[in-house]
N, C-alpha and C positions, 0 to 999 in steps of 0.2 A: 367522784370516781374518775380515775385516770384512764384515758383511752389511748391505746398504742396504735398510731397510724402507719408505722413502718415496721416491717418484720424485723425481728431481733437479729437474724442472721444475714441481713442485707449488706452490712458493712464488710463482713468477711467475704461475702460473695463478690462485692464490688472490688475489694482488694485483690482477690484472686483473678477477677476479670482484667484489672489493670495490669497486673503482673504478666498475664498471658499476652496482652497486647504489646507491652514493652519488650518482652523477651522474644527475639526472632526464633522462628522454628528452624529445625535442622534442614528442612527442604529449602527454606529461603537462603540460608547460608551457603548451601551447596550451589544454588542457582547463581549467587553472586560470584562465587569462585569460578564457576564455568564461564561467566561473562568476562571476568578479569583475564583468565587464561586465553580465551578466544581473542580478546583485544590485544594481548601481548603477542599472540601468534601472528595476527594481522600486521602489527607494527614490525615484527621481525621479518616478515616476508617483504614488506615495503623497503625496509632498510637494506635487505639483501639485494633487491632489484636495483636500488640506487647505487649501492657500492659496486655492483656488477657493471652498470652503465658507466660509472665514473672510471672504472678500470679499463673498460673498452675505449673510452674517450682518450685516456692517457696513453694507451697502447697505440691508438690511431695517430695521435699527435707525435708520438715518438717515431713511428714508421715514416710519417710525412717529413718530419725533421731530418731523419736519416737520409731519405731520398733526396731532399733538397741539398744537403751537405755533399752527398755523392755527386749529384749533377753539377754542383758548383765546382767541386774539385776536378771532375772529369772535363768540364768545360774549360777550366784553366789549363789543363794539360794539353787538350786538343787544340785550343785556339791561340796558343802562343808556341812558336817553334823557333829554335835557334840551332843551326847545325851547318853541315857542309855537304856539297855534292860536286861530282866531277862531270863536266860538260864537254862533249866532243866538239872540236872545231867544225868537223864535217860528219854529220850523223850518218850519211850514206856510206862512209868509209869504215865504219866500225860495226861490229856484230853485237848482238845482245850479250854474248859471253864476255866480250871486252867491256861493255857497259857495266855488267855485273862485277867484273874483276876490279875495274877502276873505282867503283863506288863502295866496294866491300870495306875499306877502312873507315867509311863514314856511317856504317850501320851498327846498330846495337847487337852484339853477339847473342844476347839472350832472346830478344824479341824478333830480330831480323828486320826491324823497322829503323827509320832514320834515327841516328843517335842524337839526343838532345844535349847540347853543351851549354852550360851557364855562360851568360854574356861576359861576366868578369873573368872567366877561366878559359876563354876561347883560344887565345894565343898560347897559353901555358899548357893546354890539354894535349895529350898525345896526338889527337886528331889535328889540332890547329898547327902544331909544330912538326908534323910528320913530313919526311922528305918525299913528298908526293910529286913526282916529276914524270911527265909523259908528253912527248911532242904532239900528240894527237888530242890531248885534253887540256882544259884549264879548270882550276878550282875556284869555286865561289863559296863565300861565307854568307849564309842567308838567315835573316831575321824576319819572321812573318808574324803578323797579328791580324786576326779576322774574327768576325761575328757571324754566327750561323743565321741570326735573324735579320741582319742588315749587312749585305755583302759590301756596301759602300763604306761602312764604318771599319775600314781595314787599311793596312799599310804593308809594304815590303821594303826591306833594306838589304841591298846586295853589295858585298865587298868583293872586289876582284884583285887579289894580291899580285897576280902576274898574268897579264894577257899578252899573247904573242905579238911582238913588235909594237906594243902599246904601253899605256901607263897604268899604274895602279889607280884605282878609283873606287868611289862609293856612290851607289845610286839609291835614292830614297823616293818611293812612290806613295803618295797619299791619295787614296781613292775617295775620300770624303770631300777633299778640297780640289780634286782633279789637278794636282800639281806634281811635278817630278823635279828632283834636284840631283845635280852631279857635284860631288864633292871632290875637288882636286886636292888629294892628300899631300902631294909633293909641294904645291905652291900655296896652299892655304886659301883656296878660292871656292866659291859656290856659284853654280849656274842653275837658274830656275827656268823651267819651261812647262808648257801644258802636258798633262799626262796623256800618253798615247796608248789607249787600250787595245789597239790592233797589234801591238808588239809586246805589251806587258800583261801577263796573266793575272787574274784575281788571286790573291794570296791563298785562299782555300783550295782553289784548283791547282795552284803551283805546288802546294804541299802534297796533294794527291799525285802529282806528276813526279815529285822527288821520290816518293815511295816506289813508284813503278820503275823509275830509273835505277834505284838501288836494288831492285829485285831483278834487273836485267830483262824486264818483260816489255819494255816500251822503247821504240825507236823515235826519238824526238826530232823536231824540225829545227835545224840550226842554220837555215839559209839566212844570209845577212841582209838586214834592212839598213840602208845608209841614209843619213840625214845630214844635209849641209846647213849649219846654223851660224849665226853671227851674234856677237855680244852687243847689247844695247848699253851705251855709255850715257851718263856716268853710272857709277855703282848705285845700288839700291840704298836709300837712306831711311825709308819708312818700311819696317818689317811687318806692319799690321795687316798687309794684304797677303802675307805669306802664311802657309799652313803652319800651325804650331809645331808639329813634329819636325818639319823642314827647318823652321826658324831655330829650333833647338840644335839641329845638326850643323847649321851654318853659323852658330854663335861664335863670335871672335874671328870670323873669316870675311874677306871681301866678297860681297854678294852681287851678282849681276843677273839680269834677265836675258834670256835667249829668244831669238826670233828666227824664222826660216830665212835662209839666205837665197836658196833656189826653191821655187815652188815644186811641190810634189815629193813623193817618196818612192824610191824604186828598189827592186830586189835584184840580187845577183848571187852567184855562188861565192863561197868563202874565198877570200884572197888576202894577200898581205895587207896589213893595216898601216898606213903612214903614221909616223911617231909624233908629228907636230899637231897639237890640239886635237888629239884623238882619244875618245873614250868608248868603251864597249862593254856590253853586259848581255847575259842571257836572262830575260825576264819571264820565261815560261812559254813564249810563242815563237820567237825568233831571236837571233843574235842582233842586237841593235847597235849600230856604229854611229857615233856622233862626231862630226867633223866641224870644229869651230874655225871658221875661215879667217877671222880678224884677231887672232891671238897677238899679233905684233902690235896692234892698236891698243890692246888691253895692257900689255907690258909697258908701252910708252905712257899710257895714262897713269899707271901706278908709279912711274918714276917722277912724275911732276911734283 
């Protein structure tokens, strides 16, 4: 007799149980979808935050770059000036109205500030070739370069086309190397001497003074400081001790060193300037008059 140890319906029951285990329930599927959606939402929020921060960073960098470019351009405009101004021989003899009137041709009509003239166009510009004549004033062509962070890293170049009873000349002052040069335009000579800051104003302050002069608001001090100098012979052969800017101005010219002929510097009212070996400029503080005592020796030396 055969004995059955397993119920006849167990296989069917087992199959049903297996199918039930393998087939996910509706609730399990819904839970999986909820987790997937939640994860996608979290990733979307993180992506949004990252994109927002990136946009802010790009915007910030753009603003900083724009500010840097603006400051660079503004610095370039402010820290280099080339233009003209009218200086009275005797500041006590002219009024602020006269100062304003005589400097009006050198102002920018739109801004009211000193007109900036390109170096290459100085003599061709209406300002440079204007018939500016007045017996009480002389005209200076001024080129200034200065650094707001380092006042010694600056220079001033002053051209005097016509000084009363004197010569045309060019003065170059290098504040970094503490040297000044006089360029004798007529004879093609250069004279080098120490920079005297008691008579020559810092370029930045000189620029501010020019603004006030052209606004007729400032009565400048044009008392004359006279200096008697003598040329040291022979001519300079080694230009390595000369400031680079001055060396460039003196290139191709006979260059000499100057030393004091009579000790001391004295002031007096403006008077007629002798025409032999005389150079003069207004450097921002006083009119400086240079008298070279031994020009005859220089001429004799050059004829050898």
